[in-house]
C-alpha positions in Angstrom: 27.0 31.5 20.2 27.7 28.4 22.3 25.7 25.3 21.6 25.1 22.8 24.4 26.2 19.2 23.9 23.4 16.8 23.0 23.5 13.1 23.5 22.2 11.1 20.6 21.4 7.4 19.9 24.4 5.7 18.4 22.3 4.2 15.5 21.6 7.8 14.3 25.1 9.2 14.5 26.0 8.5 10.9 22.6 9.8 9.7 23.0 13.1 11.5 26.1 14.1 9.6 25.5 12.4 6.2 24.3 14.8 3.5 25.7 12.9 0.5 22.3 11.9 -1.0 19.4 14.0 -2.2 16.8 11.8 -0.6 16.9 10.3 2.9 14.2 7.9 3.8 13.7 6.9 7.5 11.3 4.2 8.4 10.8 2.4 11.7 8.6 1.5 14.7 7.1 3.6 17.4 9.5 5.3 19.8 12.6 4.7 17.7 13.5 8.5 17.9 13.7 8.9 14.1 11.6 12.2 14.1 13.8 13.5 16.9 17.0 13.0 15.0 15.6 14.4 11.8 14.6 17.6 13.7 18.1 17.8 15.3 19.8 17.2 12.0 17.8 20.1 10.4 18.6 22.5 13.2 22.4 21.7 12.9 22.3 22.2 9.2 20.5 25.5 9.4 22.9 26.8 12.0 25.8 25.8 9.7 24.4 27.2 6.4 21.8 29.8 5.5 18.9 27.9 4.2 15.1 27.8 4.0 13.7 24.5 5.2 10.1 23.4 4.5 8.5 21.0 7.0 5.4 19.2 5.5 2.6 17.1 6.9 -0.6 16.1 5.2 -2.7 18.3 7.6 -1.2 21.7 8.5 -2.8 21.9 12.0 -1.0 18.6 13.1 2.4 20.5 13.1 1.7 22.3 16.3 1.8 19.3 18.5 4.4 17.3 16.5 7.1 18.8 14.4 6.9 22.4 15.7 6.9 21.4 19.4 9.7 18.9 18.8 11.9 21.5 17.1 11.2 23.9 20.0 12.0 21.3 22.6 15.4 20.5 20.9 16.3 24.2 20.7 15.6 24.6 24.4 17.7 21.6 25.1 20.6 23.1 23.2 20.3 26.4 25.2 19.6 28.2 21.9 16.2 29.8 22.7 17.8 33.3 22.9 19.1 32.9 19.3 16.5 30.7 17.5 13.1 32.3 17.5 9.8 30.6 17.2 6.5 32.2 16.2 3.1 30.6 16.0 1.0 32.8 13.7 1.9 31.5 11.2 4.2 28.8 12.6 7.9 29.5 11.6 11.4 29.5 13.0 14.1 32.1 12.5 17.8 31.5 12.9 20.5 34.2 13.6 22.2 33.6 10.3 19.1 34.1 8.3 18.0 30.5 8.0 14.4 29.8 8.5 11.9 26.9 8.8 8.4 27.2 7.4 5.5 24.8 8.0 2.9 23.8 5.4 0.2 21.2 5.0 -0.8 19.3 1.9 -4.4 20.0 2.8 -3.7 23.7 1.8 -1.9 23.2 -1.5 -2.4 26.8 -2.7 -0.1 27.9 0.1 2.8 26.0 -1.5 2.8 28.3 -4.5 4.3 31.1 -2.4 7.3 28.9 -1.3 10.6 29.9 -3.0 14.2 28.9 -2.7 13.6 25.9 -0.5 16.7 23.7 -0.4 15.7 21.3 2.4 12.3 19.6 2.9 11.2 17.3 5.7 8.1 15.2 5.1 6.9 13.9 8.4 4.5 10.9 8.5 5.2 10.6 4.7 2.9 7.6 4.3 -0.1 10.0 5.1 0.9 12.3 2.3 -0.5 11.4 -1.2 1.9 10.4 -3.9 0.9 13.3 -6.0 1.8 15.6 -3.1 5.3 14.0 -2.8 5.9 14.6 -6.5 4.7 18.2 -6.2 7.2 18.7 -3.3 10.1 17.5 -5.5 9.2 20.3 -7.9 9.3 22.8 -5.1 12.8 21.7 -4.0 15.0 24.2 -5.8 17.8 26.6 -5.1 20.4 28.3 -7.5 23.5 27.3 -5.5 22.8 25.1 -2.5 22.6 21.3 -2.7 19.1 20.0 -2.4 17.8 17.5 0.2 14.5 15.9 1.1 14.1 13.9 4.3 11.1 11.6 4.7 10.2 9.9 8.0 7.4 7.5 8.5 6.0 4.5 10.3 5.6 1.6 7.8 2.1 0.8 6.6 0.9 -1.5 3.9 3.0 -2.5 0.9 0.3 -0.9 -1.3 1.3 2.6 0.1 3.3 4.8 -2.2 6.2 5.0 0.2 6.8 1.3 -0.3 6.1 1.1 -4.1 8.3 4.2 -4.7 11.3 3.4 -2.4 11.2 -0.4 -2.5 9.2 -2.4 -5.0 6.2 -1.8 -7.3 5.0 -5.1 -8.5 2.3 -3.7 -10.8 4.8 -1.6 -12.8 7.7 -4.1 -12.5 9.9 -1.6 -10.7 12.4 -2.8 -8.1 14.6 -0.5 -6.0 15.5 -2.3 -2.8 14.5 -5.4 -0.9 13.0 -4.3 2.4 14.4 -7.3 4.1 17.9 -6.1 3.2 17.2 -2.8 5.0 15.8 -4.6 8.1 19.0 -6.6 8.3 21.6 -3.9 7.5 19.7 -1.0 9.2 21.1 1.6 6.7 21.5 1.3 3.0 22.4 3.6 0.1 20.8 3.1 -3.3 21.6 5.7 -5.9 20.7 9.1 -4.6 18.7 7.7 -1.6 19.9 7.0 1.9 17.7 4.5 3.7 17.6 4.2 7.5 15.6 1.7 9.6 15.1 1.8 13.4 13.0 0.3 16.1 12.4 1.1 19.8 15.5 -1.0 20.6 17.6 1.7 18.9 16.4 4.4 21.4 18.5 4.0 24.5 16.5 6.7 26.3 13.2 4.9 26.0 11.6 3.5 29.2 11.5 -0.3 29.4 7.8 -0.2 30.2 7.1 1.5 26.9 8.8 -1.3 25.0 6.8 -3.8 27.1 3.6 -2.1 26.0 4.7 -2.5 22.4 5.4 -6.2 23.0 1.9 -6.7 24.3 0.5 -5.7 21.0 1.6 -9.1 19.7 -1.2 -10.8 21.6 -4.1 -8.7 20.5 -3.2 -6.6 17.4 -0.7 -8.3 15.2 -1.0 -5.7 12.4 -0.1 -2.9 14.8 2.6 -5.0 16.4 4.3 -5.3 13.0 4.1 -1.6 12.5 4.8 -0.3 16.0 7.2 -2.8 17.4 8.9 -4.3 14.4 8.7 -1.3 12.1 8.1 -3.3 9.0 5.9 -3.0 5.9 3.4 -5.7 5.3 -0.3 -6.3 4.8 -2.6 -4.1 6.8 -5.8 -5.8 7.9 -7.4 -9.2 7.3 -6.8 -10.7 3.9 -9.9 -11.6 1.9 -8.3 -14.5 0.0 -5.6 -16.1 2.2 -5.7 -19.1 -0.1 -4.5 -17.1 -3.1 -1.2 -18.2 -4.6 0.9 -17.5 -7.7 2.5 -20.1 -9.9 4.5 -20.1 -13.1 2.2 -20.0 -16.1 3.2 -23.3 -17.6 2.7 -25.1 -14.3 -0.8 -23.7 -14.0 -1.7 -24.8 -17.5 -0.4 -28.3 -16.8 -2.5 -28.5 -13.7 -5.6 -27.5 -15.6 -4.9 -30.2 -18.2 -4.7 -32.8 -15.4 -8.2 -31.9 -14.2 -10.9 -34.5 -14.9 -13.8 -32.5 -16.6 -12.5 -29.0 -15.8 -15.2 -26.3 -15.7 -14.2 -23.2 -17.7 -15.5 -19.8 -16.8 -15.1 -16.2 -18.1 -16.1 -13.1 -16.2 -16.0 -9.5 -17.1 -16.2 -6.2 -15.1 -16.8 -3.1 -17.1 -14.9 0.2 -16.7 -14.0 3.2 -18.7 -12.0 6.3 -17.4 -11.5 5.8 -13.7 -12.1 2.1 -13.6 -10.9 -0.9 -15.6 -12.4 -3.4 -18.1 -11.3 -6.7 -16.5 -11.7 -10.0 -18.2 -10.5 -13.3 -16.6 -10.4 -16.9 -17.9 -10.8 -19.4 -15.1 -10.8 -23.1 -14.7 -12.4 -25.0 -11.8 -11.3 -28.4 -10.4 -14.6 -29.5 -8.8 -13.1 -32.4 -6.9 -10.3 -30.5 -5.3 -12.2 -27.2 -5.1 -9.4 -25.4 -6.7 -9.9 -22.2 -8.8 -7.3 -21.5 -11.5 -6.9 -18.0 -13.1 -4.8 -18.4 -16.3 -5.6 -15.4 -18.5 -6.5 -11.7 -18.0 -7.4 -8.6 -20.0 -7.1 -5.4 -18.0 -7.4 -1.9 -19.6 -9.3 1.3 -19.4 -10.2 4.5 -21.3 -11.2 2.4 -24.3 -14.5 2.8 -26.2 -16.6 -0.3 -26.7 -15.7 -0.7 -30.3 -12.0 -0.8 -29.4 -12.6 -3.3 -26.6 -14.6 -5.5 -28.9 -11.7 -5.6 -31.4 -9.2 -6.4 -28.6 -11.4 -9.2 -27.3 -12.3 -10.6 -30.7 -10.9 -14.0 -29.9 -13.9 -14.6 -27.6 -16.2 -13.9 -30.6 -14.4 -16.5 -32.6 -14.3 -19.1 -29.8 -17.8 -18.4 -28.6 -16.8 -18.7 -25.0 -19.6 -17.5 -22.8 -18.8 -14.3 -20.9 -20.7 -13.5 -17.7 -20.6 -9.7 -17.3 -21.8 -7.0 -15.0 -25.6 -6.8 -15.5 -25.5 -3.1 -14.4 -24.4 -2.3 -18.0 -27.2 -3.8 -20.2 -26.4 -1.5 -23.1 -22.8 -2.6 -23.2 -23.8 -6.3 -23.0 -26.3 -5.8 -25.9 -23.6 -4.1 -28.0 -21.2 -7.1 -27.4 -24.0 -9.5 -28.3 -24.8 -7.5 -31.5 -21.1 -7.9 -32.4 -21.4 -11.7 -32.2 -20.2 -12.3 -28.6 -21.9 -14.9 -26.3 -22.2 -12.4 -23.4 -24.9 -12.4 -20.7 -25.4 -10.5 -17.5 -24.6 -12.0 -14.1 -27.5 -12.2 -11.6 -27.1 -9.3 -9.2 -29.3 -8.8 -6.2 -29.3 -7.1 -2.8 -26.5 -8.6 -0.8 -24.9 -10.3 -3.9 -21.5 -8.7 -3.2 -21.3 -10.5 0.1 -22.6 -13.8 -1.3 -20.2 -13.7 -4.3 -17.3 -13.0 -1.9 -18.3 -15.9 0.4 -18.5 -18.2 -2.7 -15.0 -17.4 -3.8 -13.6 -17.8 -0.3 -14.9 -21.4 -0.3 -12.3 -22.6 -2.8 -9.5 -24.5 -1.0 -6.9 -22.9 -3.3 -7.0 -20.0 -5.8 -4.0 -20.4 -8.1 -3.1 -17.6 -10.4 -0.7 -17.6 -13.4 2.2 -15.3 -13.0 1.3 -13.7 -16.3 -1.9 -12.2 -14.7 0.0 -9.4 -13.1 -3.0 -7.1 -12.5 -4.9 -9.9 -10.8 -2.0 -10.6 -8.6 -1.6 -7.0 -7.7 -5.3 -6.6 -6.7 -5.9 -10.0 -5.0 -2.7 -11.2 -3.4 -2.9 -8.7 -0.5 -6.6 -7.7 -0.8 -7.9 -6.8 2.6 -11.3 -5.9 4.0 -12.4 -2.3 4.7 -13.3 -1.5 8.3 -15.8 0.8 9.9 -15.0 3.5 12.5 -14.9 1.0 15.3 -12.4 -1.1 13.4 -14.9 -3.9 12.6 -14.5 -5.7 9.2 -17.0 -4.8 6.5 -17.4 -8.1 4.7 -18.5 -6.8 1.3 -16.1 -3.8 1.1 -12.4 -3.7 0.5 -9.5 -1.2 0.8 -9.2 -1.0 -3.0 -11.7 -1.5 -5.8 -10.6 -4.9 -7.2 -11.9 -5.1 -10.7 -10.5 -8.6 -11.2 -12.4 -9.8 -8.1 -15.6 -8.5 -9.7 -14.7 -10.4 -12.9 -14.4 -13.6 -10.8 -17.8 -12.9 -9.1 -19.6 -12.6 -12.5 -17.7 -15.5 -14.1 -18.8 -17.8 -11.2 -22.4 -16.5 -11.3 -24.0 -19.9 -12.1 -21.5 -22.1 -10.3 -22.0 -23.0 -6.7 -19.0 -23.9 -4.4 -20.0 -26.2 -1.6 -19.2 -24.8 1.8 -17.6 -27.0 4.5 -21.0 -28.1 6.0 -22.2 -29.2 2.6 -19.0 -31.0 1.9 -19.3 -32.9 5.2 -22.9 -33.8 4.3 -21.8 -35.1 0.9 -19.0 -37.2 2.4 -21.5 -38.7 4.9 -23.9 -39.6 2.1 -21.2 -41.3 0.0 -19.3 -43.0 2.9 -20.2 -46.8 3.2 -22.1 -47.6 6.4 -20.4 -49.7 9.0 -21.7 -53.2 9.3 -23.6 -53.8 12.5 -21.9 -56.3 14.7 
């Protein structure tokens, strides 16, 4: 069997023949040819060794016009169509040495139970697959004799996506693997049993110049997509809710609070139980500078009220007033019966939007580095969008319990907006003497 020569992009040459690591993670921009070279690599491996390869996407039907057609195109380009056979019902590929490729979707998890002796998995558009699905696939990767490999290819999305928190950095769980900036600079990195590969359209020598120009144009009207498609970098997807949010070392935050003339202290609480969290925040307001400081947090779930009361007993002793979610009157009454100074915040139709606007009026929101859950939820908090891509001003891409705690804690405090601030300055500014 004669295999036609195939020209490849130089940046992918090492990747094509490197099988030293179990995991290979490819990330990059649009048109970088990463999926093409993954498909070529798998074909070469299956011609060399008898293996069963599993190709995964989140939705099974999306294979037909992506991974399946790409593999078929490459086989035709190698003049191997007489030897490597494709069938569509179900989609599969058979090699002359007994190797085969099967296609599955995470939207049909029951079909995975029948998969056996898979030694090679390709997860295409990995960011679309759920983290639980990824971990399930690791369990399906097994063979009595062959070395195991999983290749993941994806465009970068937000840093809250599991592909970033697993392969790079998980701030919430204090887990660090690799600085993404190092990968962007070095283009390929090996960490432990994972080979990392980064590429952009510039690495695809066969890409038309007008396509690259189209990617460049995104910079002017869609900066989020420009970062993903042209630069191929992880980041924040969408418009940040609190662009003035900053993190400082705890002692510096406490010194700043001590320097405030007549600081206003507030405590807010959002209730949770199994799926959501009890979140309590201590805050301090500098009314002159319009700075909000967050210096203490409680964040836990799956605790009964009696356990939570015990864990928050310092508030009972200090008699700090806690403004809490008024949707839980029984819980508030229980806390009050236990000696807490807790009252419900005033909620009304449209209060989510009004609370959000209030918080956004602070010039700075400074959070202690000890409040790790608050940082995780608020530092990169972005608005949800509707089907047309328009921002929904009172909905967010995650459910930020600490943000709700801020809402309730500030229930009876009004932050002057810019118009009100201008009016106040005009009232207090000395009038010019008439000449």
